N, CA, C and O atoms as a Tripos MOL2 file, in Angstrom:
@<TRIPOS>MOLECULE
protein
  280   279    70     0     0
PROTEIN
NO_CHARGES

@<TRIPOS>ATOM
      1 N         -25.7600  -13.9410   -1.0680 N.3       1 MET1
      2 CA        -24.8370  -12.9180   -0.8130 C.3       1 MET1
      3 C         -25.3620  -12.1220    0.0560 C.2       1 MET1
      4 O         -26.5710  -11.9070    0.1470 O.2       1 MET1
      5 N         -24.4130  -11.5830    0.8180 N.am      2 HIS2
      6 CA        -24.8310  -10.4830    2.0520 C.3       2 HIS2
      7 C         -24.9710   -9.0120    1.1430 C.2       2 HIS2
      8 O         -24.1930   -8.7180    0.2360 O.2       2 HIS2
      9 N         -25.9970   -8.2610    1.5360 N.am      3 ARG3
     10 CA        -26.0120   -7.0800    0.9780 C.3       3 ARG3
     11 C         -25.1960   -6.0950    2.0590 C.2       3 ARG3
     12 O         -25.3430   -6.1070    3.2810 O.2       3 ARG3
     13 N         -24.3680   -5.3060    1.3450 N.am      4 ILE4
     14 CA        -23.4990   -4.3580    1.9860 C.3       4 ILE4
     15 C         -24.0220   -2.8800    1.7830 C.2       4 ILE4
     16 O         -24.2040   -2.3110    0.7070 O.2       4 ILE4
     17 N         -24.2160   -2.4040    3.0170 N.am      5 ARG5
     18 CA        -24.6690   -1.1280    3.2190 C.3       5 ARG5
     19 C         -23.2450   -0.1240    2.6850 C.2       5 ARG5
     20 O         -22.1140   -0.4900    3.0040 O.2       5 ARG5
     21 N         -23.4280    0.9560    1.9810 N.am      6 LYS6
     22 CA        -22.4470    1.7140    1.6170 C.3       6 LYS6
     23 C         -22.9680    3.2410    1.6680 C.2       6 LYS6
     24 O         -24.1540    3.5640    1.7270 O.2       6 LYS6
     25 N         -21.8790    4.1100    1.6340 N.am      7 LYS7
     26 CA        -22.1490    5.5000    1.7630 C.3       7 LYS7
     27 C         -21.1730    6.0170    0.4220 C.2       7 LYS7
     28 O         -20.0070    5.6530    0.2670 O.2       7 LYS7
     29 N         -21.7690    6.7580   -0.3150 N.am      8 ILE8
     30 CA        -20.9870    7.3090   -1.7030 C.3       8 ILE8
     31 C         -20.6110    8.6420   -0.9870 C.2       8 ILE8
     32 O         -21.5120    9.3810   -0.5910 O.2       8 ILE8
     33 N         -19.3030    8.9620   -0.8120 N.am      9 VAL9
     34 CA        -18.8570   10.2390   -0.5950 C.3       9 VAL9
     35 C         -18.5980   11.0740   -1.9670 C.2       9 VAL9
     36 O         -18.0360   10.6730   -2.9860 O.2       9 VAL9
     37 N         -19.1490   12.3050   -1.7130 N.am     10 LYS10
     38 CA        -19.2450   13.1030   -3.1720 C.3      10 LYS10
     39 C         -18.4160   14.4730   -2.7740 C.2      10 LYS10
     40 O         -18.5980   14.9940   -1.6740 O.2      10 LYS10
     41 N         -17.4100   15.0750   -3.8260 N.am     11 ASP11
     42 CA        -17.0250   16.0890   -3.7710 C.3      11 ASP11
     43 C         -17.9920   17.4490   -4.0230 C.2      11 ASP11
     44 O         -19.1350   17.2790   -4.4490 O.2      11 ASP11
     45 N         -17.5300   18.6860   -3.7670 N.am     12 GLU12
     46 CA        -18.2480   19.9630   -4.1350 C.3      12 GLU12
     47 C         -19.1970   19.8480   -5.2700 C.2      12 GLU12
     48 O         -20.3290   20.3310   -5.2410 O.2      12 GLU12
     49 N         -18.7380   19.2470   -6.1880 N.am     13 ALA13
     50 CA        -19.3630   19.1100   -7.5590 C.3      13 ALA13
     51 C         -20.2340   17.9940   -7.5170 C.2      13 ALA13
     52 O         -20.7150   17.6720   -8.6040 O.2      13 ALA13
     53 N         -20.5480   17.3360   -6.5390 N.am     14 GLN14
     54 CA        -21.3900   16.2660   -6.4690 C.3      14 GLN14
     55 C         -20.8610   15.0750   -7.2540 C.2      14 GLN14
     56 O         -21.6050   14.2490   -7.7830 O.2      14 GLN14
     57 N         -19.5180   15.0340   -7.2980 N.am     15 ARG15
     58 CA        -18.9870   13.7880   -8.0770 C.3      15 ARG15
     59 C         -18.7160   12.8210   -7.0860 C.2      15 ARG15
     60 O         -18.2400   13.2560   -6.0380 O.2      15 ARG15
     61 N         -18.9290   11.4850   -7.1900 N.am     16 PRO16
     62 CA        -18.5060   10.4250   -6.1950 C.3      16 PRO16
     63 C         -16.9010   10.4800   -6.3750 C.2      16 PRO16
     64 O         -16.3630   10.6650   -7.4670 O.2      16 PRO16
     65 N         -16.2370   10.3010   -5.2040 N.am     17 ILE17
     66 CA        -14.8240   10.2790   -5.0090 C.3      17 ILE17
     67 C         -14.3970    9.0460   -3.7730 C.2      17 ILE17
     68 O         -13.2450    8.7420   -3.4640 O.2      17 ILE17
     69 N         -15.4620    8.5560   -3.2860 N.am     18 ALA18
     70 CA        -15.1810    7.5120   -2.5070 C.3      18 ALA18
     71 C         -16.4130    6.7090   -2.0630 C.2      18 ALA18
     72 O         -17.5630    7.1090   -2.2410 O.2      18 ALA18
     73 N         -16.0470    5.3880   -1.3900 N.am     19 VAL19
     74 CA        -17.2740    4.7380   -0.9030 C.3      19 VAL19
     75 C         -17.0230    4.4470    0.5550 C.2      19 VAL19
     76 O         -15.8600    4.1740    0.8530 O.2      19 VAL19
     77 N         -17.8340    4.4600    1.4070 N.am     20 GLN20
     78 CA        -17.4910    3.9760    2.7850 C.3      20 GLN20
     79 C         -18.2420    2.9200    3.2100 C.2      20 GLN20
     80 O         -19.4550    3.0880    3.0800 O.2      20 GLN20
     81 N         -17.8580    1.7900    3.7200 N.am     21 ILE21
     82 CA        -18.7010    0.6900    4.2360 C.3      21 ILE21
     83 C         -18.3590    0.4790    5.6180 C.2      21 ILE21
     84 O         -17.4000    1.0200    6.1690 O.2      21 ILE21
     85 N         -19.2860   -0.4400    6.2530 N.am     22 ASP22
     86 CA        -18.7800   -0.9100    7.6830 C.3      22 ASP22
     87 C         -17.7390   -1.7020    7.4940 C.2      22 ASP22
     88 O         -17.4660   -2.2590    6.4300 O.2      22 ASP22
     89 N         -17.0220   -1.7900    8.6940 N.am     23 TYR23
     90 CA        -15.6370   -2.5540    8.7510 C.3      23 TYR23
     91 C         -16.1240   -4.0470    8.8100 C.2      23 TYR23
     92 O         -15.3670   -4.8750    8.3040 O.2      23 TYR23
     93 N         -17.2930   -4.4840    9.3640 N.am     24 ASN24
     94 CA        -17.3990   -5.7530    9.4200 C.3      24 ASN24
     95 C         -17.8970   -6.3700    7.9660 C.2      24 ASN24
     96 O         -17.6920   -7.5460    7.6670 O.2      24 ASN24
     97 N         -18.4820   -5.5590    7.2190 N.am     25 ASP25
     98 CA        -18.5830   -5.8160    5.6420 C.3      25 ASP25
     99 C         -17.2780   -6.1350    5.0740 C.2      25 ASP25
    100 O         -17.0250   -7.1610    4.4430 O.2      25 ASP25
    101 N         -16.2630   -4.9520    5.4040 N.am     26 TRP26
    102 CA        -15.0560   -5.1730    4.8510 C.3      26 TRP26
    103 C         -14.2870   -6.2400    5.0500 C.2      26 TRP26
    104 O         -13.5640   -6.7080    4.1700 O.2      26 TRP26
    105 N         -14.3980   -6.7610    6.3710 N.am     27 LEU27
    106 CA        -13.7830   -8.2010    6.8510 C.3      27 LEU27
    107 C         -14.4600   -9.0870    5.9990 C.2      27 LEU27
    108 O         -13.7970   -9.7800    5.2260 O.2      27 LEU27
    109 N         -15.9510   -9.1820    6.0330 N.am     28 ARG28
    110 CA        -16.4820  -10.0800    5.1280 C.3      28 ARG28
    111 C         -16.1090  -10.1750    3.6950 C.2      28 ARG28
    112 O         -16.1620  -11.3150    3.2330 O.2      28 ARG28
    113 N         -15.7490   -9.2420    2.9070 N.am     29 ILE29
    114 CA        -15.2270   -9.1540    1.6360 C.3      29 ILE29
    115 C         -13.6660   -9.6670    1.6820 C.2      29 ILE29
    116 O         -13.2390  -10.3220    0.7310 O.2      29 ILE29
    117 N         -12.9010   -9.3870    2.6980 N.am     30 GLU30
    118 CA        -11.5230   -9.9400    2.5600 C.3      30 GLU30
    119 C         -11.4460  -11.2220    2.8700 C.2      30 GLU30
    120 O         -10.4670  -11.8420    2.4530 O.2      30 GLU30
    121 N         -12.5140  -11.9520    3.7160 N.am     31 ARG31
    122 CA        -12.3540  -13.1810    3.8710 C.3      31 ARG31
    123 C         -13.0020  -13.8720    2.5490 C.2      31 ARG31
    124 O         -12.5160  -14.9640    2.2520 O.2      31 ARG31
    125 N         -14.0480  -13.3650    1.7150 N.am     32 SER32
    126 CA        -14.4070  -14.1360    0.6370 C.3      32 SER32
    127 C         -13.1480  -13.9390   -0.5610 C.2      32 SER32
    128 O         -12.9460  -14.7750   -1.4410 O.2      32 SER32
    129 N         -12.4760  -12.8530   -0.4240 N.am     33 LEU33
    130 CA        -11.4220  -12.9150   -1.6750 C.3      33 LEU33
    131 C         -10.1640  -13.3300   -1.1030 C.2      33 LEU33
    132 O          -9.1580  -13.2110   -1.8030 O.2      33 LEU33
    133 N         -10.0640  -13.8170    0.1080 N.am     34 ASN34
    134 CA         -8.8380  -14.5320    0.8260 C.3      34 ASN34
    135 C          -7.6820  -13.4720    0.8550 C.2      34 ASN34
    136 O          -6.5850  -13.7580    0.3780 O.2      34 ASN34
    137 N          -7.9320  -12.2460    1.4170 N.am     35 LEU35
    138 CA         -7.0170  -11.4930    1.4880 C.3      35 LEU35
    139 C          -6.7400  -10.8840    2.8270 C.2      35 LEU35
    140 O          -6.2030   -9.7780    2.8910 O.2      35 LEU35
    141 N          -7.0480  -11.4890    3.7970 N.am     36 GLU36
    142 CA         -7.1950  -11.1210    5.0070 C.3      36 GLU36
    143 C          -5.6310  -11.1390    5.8640 C.2      36 GLU36
    144 O          -5.3260  -10.4450    6.8340 O.2      36 GLU36
    145 N          -4.8290  -12.1200    5.1880 N.am     37 ASP37
    146 CA         -3.4330  -12.1850    5.8080 C.3      37 ASP37
    147 C          -2.4520  -11.4470    4.8300 C.2      37 ASP37
    148 O          -1.3090  -11.2190    5.2290 O.2      37 ASP37
    149 N          -2.8400  -11.0570    3.5570 N.am     38 GLU38
    150 CA         -1.7120  -10.4970    2.7760 C.3      38 GLU38
    151 C          -0.9090   -9.3980    3.2320 C.2      38 GLU38
    152 O           0.0630   -9.1270    2.5270 O.2      38 GLU38
    153 N          -1.1320   -8.6260    4.3840 N.am     39 GLU39
    154 CA         -0.5470   -7.5980    4.9860 C.3      39 GLU39
    155 C           0.7300   -8.2210    5.8470 C.2      39 GLU39
    156 O           1.8290   -7.6820    5.9760 O.2      39 GLU39
    157 N           0.3320   -9.4120    6.3650 N.am     40 ASP40
    158 CA          1.2980   -9.9990    7.3010 C.3      40 ASP40
    159 C           2.3810  -10.7210    6.7430 C.2      40 ASP40
    160 O           3.3390  -11.0640    7.4370 O.2      40 ASP40
    161 N           2.2850  -10.9950    5.4330 N.am     41 GLN41
    162 CA          3.1050  -11.8050    4.6470 C.3      41 GLN41
    163 C           4.3020  -11.0280    4.4080 C.2      41 GLN41
    164 O           4.1200   -9.8920    3.9710 O.2      41 GLN41
    165 N           5.6590  -11.4670    4.6360 N.am     42 THR42
    166 CA          6.9550  -10.6260    4.1980 C.3      42 THR42
    167 C           7.5330  -11.4340    2.7990 C.2      42 THR42
    168 O           7.3700  -12.6270    2.5450 O.2      42 THR42
    169 N           8.1000  -10.6370    2.1520 N.am     43 ALA43
    170 CA          9.0780  -11.4610    1.0990 C.3      43 ALA43
    171 C          10.0800  -11.8860    1.6280 C.2      43 ALA43
    172 O          10.2770  -11.4470    2.7610 O.2      43 ALA43
    173 N          10.9250  -12.7030    1.1690 N.am     44 ASP44
    174 CA         12.0280  -13.2130    1.4600 C.3      44 ASP44
    175 C          12.9000  -12.6750    0.3780 C.2      44 ASP44
    176 O          12.7600  -13.1460   -0.7510 O.2      44 ASP44
    177 N          13.9200  -11.6010    0.6240 N.am     45 LEU45
    178 CA         14.6570  -11.0070   -0.1860 C.3      45 LEU45
    179 C          16.0460  -11.2470   -0.2780 C.2      45 LEU45
    180 O          16.8180  -10.5830   -0.9700 O.2      45 LEU45
    181 N          16.3570  -12.2330    0.4530 N.am     46 SER46
    182 CA         17.6600  -12.8360    0.6880 C.3      46 SER46
    183 C          18.2290  -13.4640   -0.6010 C.2      46 SER46
    184 O          19.4570  -13.5280   -0.6630 O.2      46 SER46
    185 N          17.4060  -14.0040   -1.7830 N.am     47 ARG47
    186 CA         18.0100  -14.2620   -3.0980 C.3      47 ARG47
    187 C          18.3190  -13.1270   -3.8860 C.2      47 ARG47
    188 O          18.7850  -13.3130   -5.0110 O.2      47 ARG47
    189 N          18.1110  -11.8710   -3.4230 N.am     48 TYR48
    190 CA         18.6070  -10.6840   -4.0660 C.3      48 TYR48
    191 C          19.8930  -10.0720   -3.5840 C.2      48 TYR48
    192 O          20.5490   -9.2040   -4.1620 O.2      48 TYR48
    193 N          20.1970  -10.7540   -2.2440 N.am     49 GLU49
    194 CA         21.4990  -10.2880   -1.9870 C.3      49 GLU49
    195 C          22.6070  -10.3280   -2.4070 C.2      49 GLU49
    196 O          22.9940  -11.4960   -2.4530 O.2      49 GLU49
    197 N          23.5150   -9.4520   -2.8310 N.am     50 GLY50
    198 CA         24.8780   -9.5610   -3.3950 C.3      50 GLY50
    199 C          24.7390   -9.1260   -5.0200 C.2      50 GLY50
    200 O          25.6460   -9.0670   -5.8510 O.2      50 GLY50
    201 N          23.1940   -8.8170   -5.2110 N.am     51 VAL51
    202 CA         23.2720   -8.7260   -6.8260 C.3      51 VAL51
    203 C          23.7240   -7.4610   -7.2660 C.2      51 VAL51
    204 O          24.3220   -7.3710   -8.3380 O.2      51 VAL51
    205 N          23.4730   -6.3350   -6.4540 N.am     52 LEU52
    206 CA         23.9670   -5.1130   -6.8810 C.3      52 LEU52
    207 C          25.4600   -5.3440   -6.2810 C.2      52 LEU52
    208 O          25.8430   -6.0850   -5.3770 O.2      52 LEU52
    209 N          26.1010   -4.5110   -7.0500 N.am     53 SER53
    210 CA         27.7190   -3.9550   -6.6160 C.3      53 SER53
    211 C          27.8490   -2.7680   -6.3400 C.2      53 SER53
    212 O          28.1690   -2.1410   -7.3500 O.2      53 SER53
    213 N          27.7410   -2.0390   -5.3090 N.am     54 LEU54
    214 CA         27.7910   -0.5800   -4.9780 C.3      54 LEU54
    215 C          29.0780   -0.1420   -4.9480 C.2      54 LEU54
    216 O          29.9980   -0.7660   -4.4200 O.2      54 LEU54
    217 N          29.1910    1.0840   -5.5880 N.am     55 THR55
    218 CA         30.4690    1.7410   -5.7520 C.3      55 THR55
    219 C          30.6110    2.9310   -4.4540 C.2      55 THR55
    220 O          31.6540    3.5570   -4.2660 O.2      55 THR55
    221 N          29.5210    3.0830   -3.7220 N.am     56 GLU56
    222 CA         29.4110    4.3530   -2.9390 C.3      56 GLU56
    223 C          28.4560    3.8830   -1.8870 C.2      56 GLU56
    224 O          27.4810    3.1820   -2.1590 O.2      56 GLU56
    225 N          28.8010    4.3420   -0.5020 N.am     57 ASP57
    226 CA         28.0280    4.0980    0.5260 C.3      57 ASP57
    227 C          26.7780    4.6770    0.0940 C.2      57 ASP57
    228 O          26.6860    5.7460   -0.5110 O.2      57 ASP57
    229 N          25.6550    3.7990    0.4860 N.am     58 PRO58
    230 CA         24.3880    4.3110    0.1360 C.3      58 PRO58
    231 C          24.0710    5.5890    1.1270 C.2      58 PRO58
    232 O          23.3190    6.3930    0.5770 O.2      58 PRO58
    233 N          24.3580    5.8580    2.0880 N.am     59 LEU59
    234 CA         23.9560    7.1270    3.0910 C.3      59 LEU59
    235 C          24.7050    8.0500    2.3130 C.2      59 LEU59
    236 O          24.0820    9.0500    1.9550 O.2      59 LEU59
    237 N          26.1160    7.9340    1.9030 N.am     60 ALA60
    238 CA         26.7790    9.1070    1.6020 C.3      60 ALA60
    239 C          26.2510    9.5620    0.0810 C.2      60 ALA60
    240 O          26.4580   10.7070   -0.3230 O.2      60 ALA60
    241 N          25.5180    8.5150   -0.7660 N.am     61 TYR61
    242 CA         25.0260    8.4970   -1.8870 C.3      61 TYR61
    243 C          23.5520    9.7000   -1.7700 C.2      61 TYR61
    244 O          23.3270   10.7480   -2.3770 O.2      61 TYR61
    245 N          22.8000    8.9830   -0.7500 N.am     62 GLN62
    246 CA         21.7310    9.7770   -0.4120 C.3      62 GLN62
    247 C          21.9100   11.0570   -0.0920 C.2      62 GLN62
    248 O          21.0420   11.7980   -0.5530 O.2      62 GLN62
    249 N          22.8510   11.6340    0.6250 N.am     63 SER63
    250 CA         23.2630   12.8630    1.4430 C.3      63 SER63
    251 C          23.8660   13.6910    0.3320 C.2      63 SER63
    252 O          23.7290   14.9140    0.3510 O.2      63 SER63
    253 N          24.6420   12.9780   -0.8030 N.am     64 ARG64
    254 CA         25.1080   13.8250   -1.8680 C.3      64 ARG64
    255 C          23.8790   13.9740   -2.9420 C.2      64 ARG64
    256 O          23.9660   15.0260   -3.5760 O.2      64 ARG64
    257 N          23.0620   13.3820   -3.1940 N.am     65 VAL65
    258 CA         21.9530   13.7700   -4.0120 C.3      65 VAL65
    259 C          20.8100   14.5490   -3.4650 C.2      65 VAL65
    260 O          20.0960   15.2300   -4.2020 O.2      65 VAL65
    261 N          20.6610   14.4740   -2.4060 N.am     66 ARG66
    262 CA         19.8850   15.4530   -1.5970 C.3      66 ARG66
    263 C          20.6820   16.8960   -1.5960 C.2      66 ARG66
    264 O          19.9960   17.8840   -1.8580 O.2      66 ARG66
    265 N          21.7040   17.0350   -1.3930 N.am     67 ASN67
    266 CA         22.6080   18.2320   -1.4890 C.3      67 ASN67
    267 C          22.4600   19.0250   -2.8500 C.2      67 ASN67
    268 O          22.4410   20.2520   -2.9570 O.2      67 ASN67
    269 N          22.3380   17.9260   -4.0550 N.am     68 GLU68
    270 CA         22.3400   18.7430   -5.2050 C.3      68 GLU68
    271 C          20.9010   19.5970   -5.4670 C.2      68 GLU68
    272 O          20.7840   20.5660   -6.2180 O.2      68 GLU68
    273 N          19.9540   19.0450   -4.7370 N.am     69 TRP69
    274 CA         18.6430   20.1020   -4.9280 C.3      69 TRP69
    275 C          18.6780   21.0680   -3.8240 C.2      69 TRP69
    276 O          17.6060   21.6220   -3.5790 O.2      69 TRP69
    277 N          19.7250   21.3900   -3.0890 N.am     70 SER70
    278 CA         19.8060   22.6200   -2.0430 C.3      70 SER70
    279 C          20.5810   23.6730   -2.8510 C.2      70 SER70
    280 O          20.8330   24.7700   -2.3540 O.2      70 SER70
@<TRIPOS>BOND
     1     1     2 1
     2     2     3 1
     3     3     4 2
     4     3     5 am
     5     5     6 1
     6     6     7 1
     7     7     8 2
     8     7     9 am
     9     9    10 1
    10    10    11 1
    11    11    12 2
    12    11    13 am
    13    13    14 1
    14    14    15 1
    15    15    16 2
    16    15    17 am
    17    17    18 1
    18    18    19 1
    19    19    20 2
    20    19    21 am
    21    21    22 1
    22    22    23 1
    23    23    24 2
    24    23    25 am
    25    25    26 1
    26    26    27 1
    27    27    28 2
    28    27    29 am
    29    29    30 1
    30    30    31 1
    31    31    32 2
    32    31    33 am
    33    33    34 1
    34    34    35 1
    35    35    36 2
    36    35    37 am
    37    37    38 1
    38    38    39 1
    39    39    40 2
    40    39    41 am
    41    41    42 1
    42    42    43 1
    43    43    44 2
    44    43    45 am
    45    45    46 1
    46    46    47 1
    47    47    48 2
    48    47    49 am
    49    49    50 1
    50    50    51 1
    51    51    52 2
    52    51    53 am
    53    53    54 1
    54    54    55 1
    55    55    56 2
    56    55    57 am
    57    57    58 1
    58    58    59 1
    59    59    60 2
    60    59    61 am
    61    61    62 1
    62    62    63 1
    63    63    64 2
    64    63    65 am
    65    65    66 1
    66    66    67 1
    67    67    68 2
    68    67    69 am
    69    69    70 1
    70    70    71 1
    71    71    72 2
    72    71    73 am
    73    73    74 1
    74    74    75 1
    75    75    76 2
    76    75    77 am
    77    77    78 1
    78    78    79 1
    79    79    80 2
    80    79    81 am
    81    81    82 1
    82    82    83 1
    83    83    84 2
    84    83    85 am
    85    85    86 1
    86    86    87 1
    87    87    88 2
    88    87    89 am
    89    89    90 1
    90    90    91 1
    91    91    92 2
    92    91    93 am
    93    93    94 1
    94    94    95 1
    95    95    96 2
    96    95    97 am
    97    97    98 1
    98    98    99 1
    99    99   100 2
   100    99   101 am
   101   101   102 1
   102   102   103 1
   103   103   104 2
   104   103   105 am
   105   105   106 1
   106   106   107 1
   107   107   108 2
   108   107   109 am
   109   109   110 1
   110   110   111 1
   111   111   112 2
   112   111   113 am
   113   113   114 1
   114   114   115 1
   115   115   116 2
   116   115   117 am
   117   117   118 1
   118   118   119 1
   119   119   120 2
   120   119   121 am
   121   121   122 1
   122   122   123 1
   123   123   124 2
   124   123   125 am
   125   125   126 1
   126   126   127 1
   127   127   128 2
   128   127   129 am
   129   129   130 1
   130   130   131 1
   131   131   132 2
   132   131   133 am
   133   133   134 1
   134   134   135 1
   135   135   136 2
   136   135   137 am
   137   137   138 1
   138   138   139 1
   139   139   140 2
   140   139   141 am
   141   141   142 1
   142   142   143 1
   143   143   144 2
   144   143   145 am
   145   145   146 1
   146   146   147 1
   147   147   148 2
   148   147   149 am
   149   149   150 1
   150   150   151 1
   151   151   152 2
   152   151   153 am
   153   153   154 1
   154   154   155 1
   155   155   156 2
   156   155   157 am
   157   157   158 1
   158   158   159 1
   159   159   160 2
   160   159   161 am
   161   161   162 1
   162   162   163 1
   163   163   164 2
   164   163   165 am
   165   165   166 1
   166   166   167 1
   167   167   168 2
   168   167   169 am
   169   169   170 1
   170   170   171 1
   171   171   172 2
   172   171   173 am
   173   173   174 1
   174   174   175 1
   175   175   176 2
   176   175   177 am
   177   177   178 1
   178   178   179 1
   179   179   180 2
   180   179   181 am
   181   181   182 1
   182   182   183 1
   183   183   184 2
   184   183   185 am
   185   185   186 1
   186   186   187 1
   187   187   188 2
   188   187   189 am
   189   189   190 1
   190   190   191 1
   191   191   192 2
   192   191   193 am
   193   193   194 1
   194   194   195 1
   195   195   196 2
   196   195   197 am
   197   197   198 1
   198   198   199 1
   199   199   200 2
   200   199   201 am
   201   201   202 1
   202   202   203 1
   203   203   204 2
   204   203   205 am
   205   205   206 1
   206   206   207 1
   207   207   208 2
   208   207   209 am
   209   209   210 1
   210   210   211 1
   211   211   212 2
   212   211   213 am
   213   213   214 1
   214   214   215 1
   215   215   216 2
   216   215   217 am
   217   217   218 1
   218   218   219 1
   219   219   220 2
   220   219   221 am
   221   221   222 1
   222   222   223 1
   223   223   224 2
   224   223   225 am
   225   225   226 1
   226   226   227 1
   227   227   228 2
   228   227   229 am
   229   229   230 1
   230   230   231 1
   231   231   232 2
   232   231   233 am
   233   233   234 1
   234   234   235 1
   235   235   236 2
   236   235   237 am
   237   237   238 1
   238   238   239 1
   239   239   240 2
   240   239   241 am
   241   241   242 1
   242   242   243 1
   243   243   244 2
   244   243   245 am
   245   245   246 1
   246   246   247 1
   247   247   248 2
   248   247   249 am
   249   249   250 1
   250   250   251 1
   251   251   252 2
   252   251   253 am
   253   253   254 1
   254   254   255 1
   255   255   256 2
   256   255   257 am
   257   257   258 1
   258   258   259 1
   259   259   260 2
   260   259   261 am
   261   261   262 1
   262   262   263 1
   263   263   264 2
   264   263   265 am
   265   265   266 1
   266   266   267 1
   267   267   268 2
   268   267   269 am
   269   269   270 1
   270   270   271 1
   271   271   272 2
   272   271   273 am
   273   273   274 1
   274   274   275 1
   275   275   276 2
   276   275   277 am
   277   277   278 1
   278   278   279 1
   279   279   280 2
@<TRIPOS>SUBSTRUCTURE
     1 MET1         2 RESIDUE 1 A MET
     2 HIS2         6 RESIDUE 1 A HIS
     3 ARG3        10 RESIDUE 1 A ARG
     4 ILE4        14 RESIDUE 1 A ILE
     5 ARG5        18 RESIDUE 1 A ARG
     6 LYS6        22 RESIDUE 1 A LYS
     7 LYS7        26 RESIDUE 1 A LYS
     8 ILE8        30 RESIDUE 1 A ILE
     9 VAL9        34 RESIDUE 1 A VAL
    10 LYS10       38 RESIDUE 1 A LYS
    11 ASP11       42 RESIDUE 1 A ASP
    12 GLU12       46 RESIDUE 1 A GLU
    13 ALA13       50 RESIDUE 1 A ALA
    14 GLN14       54 RESIDUE 1 A GLN
    15 ARG15       58 RESIDUE 1 A ARG
    16 PRO16       62 RESIDUE 1 A PRO
    17 ILE17       66 RESIDUE 1 A ILE
    18 ALA18       70 RESIDUE 1 A ALA
    19 VAL19       74 RESIDUE 1 A VAL
    20 GLN20       78 RESIDUE 1 A GLN
    21 ILE21       82 RESIDUE 1 A ILE
    22 ASP22       86 RESIDUE 1 A ASP
    23 TYR23       90 RESIDUE 1 A TYR
    24 ASN24       94 RESIDUE 1 A ASN
    25 ASP25       98 RESIDUE 1 A ASP
    26 TRP26      102 RESIDUE 1 A TRP
    27 LEU27      106 RESIDUE 1 A LEU
    28 ARG28      110 RESIDUE 1 A ARG
    29 ILE29      114 RESIDUE 1 A ILE
    30 GLU30      118 RESIDUE 1 A GLU
    31 ARG31      122 RESIDUE 1 A ARG
    32 SER32      126 RESIDUE 1 A SER
    33 LEU33      130 RESIDUE 1 A LEU
    34 ASN34      134 RESIDUE 1 A ASN
    35 LEU35      138 RESIDUE 1 A LEU
    36 GLU36      142 RESIDUE 1 A GLU
    37 ASP37      146 RESIDUE 1 A ASP
    38 GLU38      150 RESIDUE 1 A GLU
    39 GLU39      154 RESIDUE 1 A GLU
    40 ASP40      158 RESIDUE 1 A ASP
    41 GLN41      162 RESIDUE 1 A GLN
    42 THR42      166 RESIDUE 1 A THR
    43 ALA43      170 RESIDUE 1 A ALA
    44 ASP44      174 RESIDUE 1 A ASP
    45 LEU45      178 RESIDUE 1 A LEU
    46 SER46      182 RESIDUE 1 A SER
    47 ARG47      186 RESIDUE 1 A ARG
    48 TYR48      190 RESIDUE 1 A TYR
    49 GLU49      194 RESIDUE 1 A GLU
    50 GLY50      198 RESIDUE 1 A GLY
    51 VAL51      202 RESIDUE 1 A VAL
    52 LEU52      206 RESIDUE 1 A LEU
    53 SER53      210 RESIDUE 1 A SER
    54 LEU54      214 RESIDUE 1 A LEU
    55 THR55      218 RESIDUE 1 A THR
    56 GLU56      222 RESIDUE 1 A GLU
    57 ASP57      226 RESIDUE 1 A ASP
    58 PRO58      230 RESIDUE 1 A PRO
    59 LEU59      234 RESIDUE 1 A LEU
    60 ALA60      238 RESIDUE 1 A ALA
    61 TYR61      242 RESIDUE 1 A TYR
    62 GLN62      246 RESIDUE 1 A GLN
    63 SER63      250 RESIDUE 1 A SER
    64 ARG64      254 RESIDUE 1 A ARG
    65 VAL65      258 RESIDUE 1 A VAL
    66 ARG66      262 RESIDUE 1 A ARG
    67 ASN67      266 RESIDUE 1 A ASN
    68 GLU68      270 RESIDUE 1 A GLU
    69 TRP69      274 RESIDUE 1 A TRP
    70 SER70      278 RESIDUE 1 A SER
């Protein structure tokens, strides 16, 4: 397996908060996990069409609910 160079990012208290790796290493990891095209896939939501019966226009509802907070 390929050795991955990484940098551990720490906060002011020296606690690890993130890990940085080279982009090429990330691409290699994605390929090995078969994740590279996951972002491009779109879900077919047509099977949910008509499942909800709305009693109010969605934009009117959104406006009304937002006005409750002001």
